[in-house]
N, C-alpha and C positions, 0 to 999 in steps of 0.2 A: 886623593879623591878628584877626579876630573869630571867636567861637564860634557856630555857628548854634543855633537852638532857642529855647525860651520861658523856660528857666531864667535867672533873674537872679542872676548870680554875685556873690560878696562884694567883688569888686575895685571895681566902680562905687559901692558904698556905703561905701567907706572913705576918710578924708581923706588926701590925697596926702603932706603932711608927716608924718602919723602913720604912713603906710606906710613912708616913707623911714627913719624912726627905728626901725621894727620890724624892717625888713630889715638895718639896720646892726647892731642887736643880735643878730639871728640869725647875721650873718657873724662875729660874736664868740663864737659857741656858748652865748649866754645861754639857758639852759634854759627859763625862763619866757617868753622871747620866742619860742622855737621852739614851745612848747606852744600859745601864743597863735596863731601863724602857722597851725599845723595845724588848730586848731579853726576859724579863720576861713575857710580855703581847702581844707579836705578834700574838699569837694564838687567844687570846680573841678578838683582833681587827679584825682578818681575819674571825673568826667564827660569830661575832655578827650579820652582815648583813644577813647571811643565816639562822640563828636560829630565829632571831626576825622579819626580814622583808621578810624572805623566798626568798631571792635572790639566783641566781645560783652561781657557783664557779668562773666563768669568771668575773661576776659583783663584787663578793667579792674580787678578785685580783686587779681589778681597784680601788675599794673603799679603799683597804689597802694603795695603793700609795697615794691617795687623802688625807687619814688621816695622813699618815706619814708626808706629806709635811706641813700640818697645825698644827700638834702637835710638830714638831722639833723646831719651833721658841719659844717655852716655854710660850707663852702668855696664853693659855688655862689652863695651870697648875696653874696659879696664882688665877684662880676662886675657887680652893679648899681651904676652910677656916676651914675644920674639923668639921663643924656643922652637916653634914650628913656623913654616912659612905663612905669610899672610893669606895666601889662597886656601891653605889647609884649615886655618883658623876660621876665615870668613865662611867657608862652605859648611863647616861644623856648626857655626852659629845659625846660619840659615836652615840647615837640617833640623836643628832642634826647635828653632821657631816653627817650622812647617808642621812638625809632630805636635807641638803644643797647639797650634792653630787647629789641626785636624781633630784633636781631642775636644776642643770647644765646639766645633761644628757637630760632632757625633754625640754630644750630650743628650740629645733628643731620643737616641736609642734606648736609654736607660729609664725613659719616663714611666711612671707607674700608671697602671689602668685605673686603679681605685684610690681614693683618698678619704679623708675623714672630715666631717664637719666640726663645728664648735662643740657639739654635744657628743662627739666620739661616735657618730654613726657613719658607717661606711657608705659610699656612694660611687657611682661609676662615672667617669669623666664623660664618657660618650653620650650619656644621658642628658648632660648639662651643656653640651656644645652644639649649637644649631648648625644645621646644613648651611654653608654659606650661600648657596643659591636661593634659600628661602628668606635671606635677609636683604632687604632693599638697600643698595648702596647709593646713598645720595651725598655727593660732595658739595659741601656749602659753597655757594658762589663767592663768598668773602674769601675762603681758602684759595679758590682758583685765582681771584684777584690779587691776593697777596703774593701768591707764587709768581704770577707773571710780573708783578711790580718788582719783587725781589730779583728776578732774573733780568729785568730791564735795567736795574741799577748796577748790576755788576760790571766790572771792567770788560772790555771787548774780548780779552783773552779767556777769561773765565767762561763768559757767556757762550763764546764759540765752542769751547771744549765741552761744556755741559750739553749743548744743543747736538753736537756730533755724537756724544755719548748716547743720547736718547733720540737720535735722528728718525727713528721709526715713528715717533709720535710728534716731533717738533720740526719747524721750518726755519731755515737760515734766512735771516734778514739780508738786505742788500750789503750793508756794512760788514755783516759777519761773513757773508760769501766772499766779499772782496779781501777781508782779512785772512780767510783760508787760502784764497788764490795767491795772495802776496807771500804768505808763509811757505807755501809749497812750491812757489814759482811756476804755477800753472795758470792757464786761462780759466776765468770764472765758469765758462761753458764746460770745460773738462771737469771741473770740480763738480758741477751739477750732474754730469753723466755718472761720476763715481758715486755720488750720493744716491742716484736712482738705482744703480746696480747694488749698492749696499742695502738699500730698503728691500730690494727683491730677495737677497740672501737672507735678511733678517725676517722675512715673512714666513720662512720655514720654521724658524724658532717659535714665532707666534702660533703656528698651528700645533706645535708640541706643547705649548703652554695651555692652549685650549684643551688639548687632550688631557693634560694633567689636572685641570679644573674639572673636567668631566669625571676623571678617576676619583677625585675627592668626593664628589656627590654619589657616585656609584658604591664607594666603600661605606658611606654614610647610610645609604639605604640598605646595604647588606647587613650591617651591623644591627640595624633597627629589626630587620627581618629575623636575624638570629636571636636577637633579644625576645622577641615574641615566641619563637620556637622554644627557647629556654624557659620562659614563664610557663608555657603549656606543659613541658616536661616536669617541672617542679610541681605543677598542680596535680598531674597525674601520679607522681610518686607519693605525694602527700596524702591523696585520697585513696590509696590502695587499701582494700578492705576484704579481698578475697584470695584463696590460696593460689588460684590461677593468675591473679594480678601480681601477687608477690613473686612468683616464679619469673614474670617479666620485669621485675623491679630492678634486677642487676643489669639487664641490657639497657634499660632506660638510664640508669645511672651512668653507664658507660658512654651512652649517647650524649648525656647532659655534660660530661667532661669534654667530650669532643666539641660540642657547641661552645663551651667556655674557652677552649684553646682557639677556636676559629674567631670568636669575638676579640680576643686579645691580639691575635695576629692582624686582623683587618684593622683594628684600632690603631695599632702601632704604625701600620703602612699609612693610614690616613693622617696620623699626627706629624709623620715625617714630611708629608706632602704640605701640610699646613704650616710646618716650621719653614719649609723652603719658600712658600708663598709669603709668609711674614718677613722673611729675609730679603724679599725682592727678587727671588730666582725666577718668578714667572713674569717678570718685567723684561721686555725685549731691549736689552742693553747692548750697545755696539762694543764689540772686543776692543780693548785699548790699543791693540796692535794696529788696527785699522785707523783709529783716530790718530795715532802716533805717525803713521804713514801719511796721512792727509796733511799733517801740520809739520811734519819734518822734525819731530822731537822724540825723545826716549819714551817708552811705555811707562816708566816709573814716573816721569814728569807728568803725564796725563793723570795718573792716579793722584799725585800730590794736587794738581789744579782742581781735580773733581772733589777732592776732600775740602778744599777751601770754599768750592762753589756750594757743596751740600751744607757747609757750616753757615754760609750766609743765608741759605733758604731756611735752615732750622731756626736761626736767630729771628728771621722775619716772622716765622710762625710761632714764636715764643715757646720753643721746646718741641713742637710738633716734628714727626719724622717727615722725610722726603715723601711728598704725596705721590710720587711715581712708584712708591713702593706699596 
């Protein structure tokens, strides 16, 4: 199995015996070996889902964190017995991880439209989920204060990577700008121009996010309208008392079934969008490739640094999720 593209991965540039020893140590949860492994192959892990499964950069960033968490326990390294090449084994592991990750992402597609309360009565989820536009979103000032406090106490490296990843919303301080300039070997003015161009590109994503938010509301209103139509049909069928009405009952029943199908379809569409919103897909996040280019580090390293930064923010909020999501 080979990876298409011009990128020369780290695998071909590493001695076979050295790789086997590194994998053996990783299988025994050697922290230094694991750190060495991720430094060497972070780009391969990051690029794999894009080049083989044609996923976008946001998905590749999410997958990297998923793969990192499952590789660092060392268990999967023990499956390498040397019977096949390291490349074949490694890409097989990554392929299986991508498939597992995609299954977890797509679990929302199997969600049920109806559930049952404690008394065993069936109810529709759509009737118990408010339109997000009707709910006033008020972020506690204390949360914002804690967020900025947590951000300000991070090491300069973590803080700079985090701000670059959300540069559409955040501004680089003078110290952070100087840090990025030094890491990239560019003048601060050149970095600022790159950031300005990046914000312009990201503004297109924000327009798509706004459109998706509008779609959530539109689907909500459509389901409510269909629900009212369903109730009227049920009432007509239940009050049928003449032969003429009885002859129309079959067509009304067919119409009722069609309305029910439409409700389920629109509800599932809305739930998928809400799931993406909950996962932070409606937040304008800088693709890690651009952050990596600005800092001169691998994309995988950006993922690891972002994971550390988010952990610090979660700890500062006592278990709350990232407020940018």
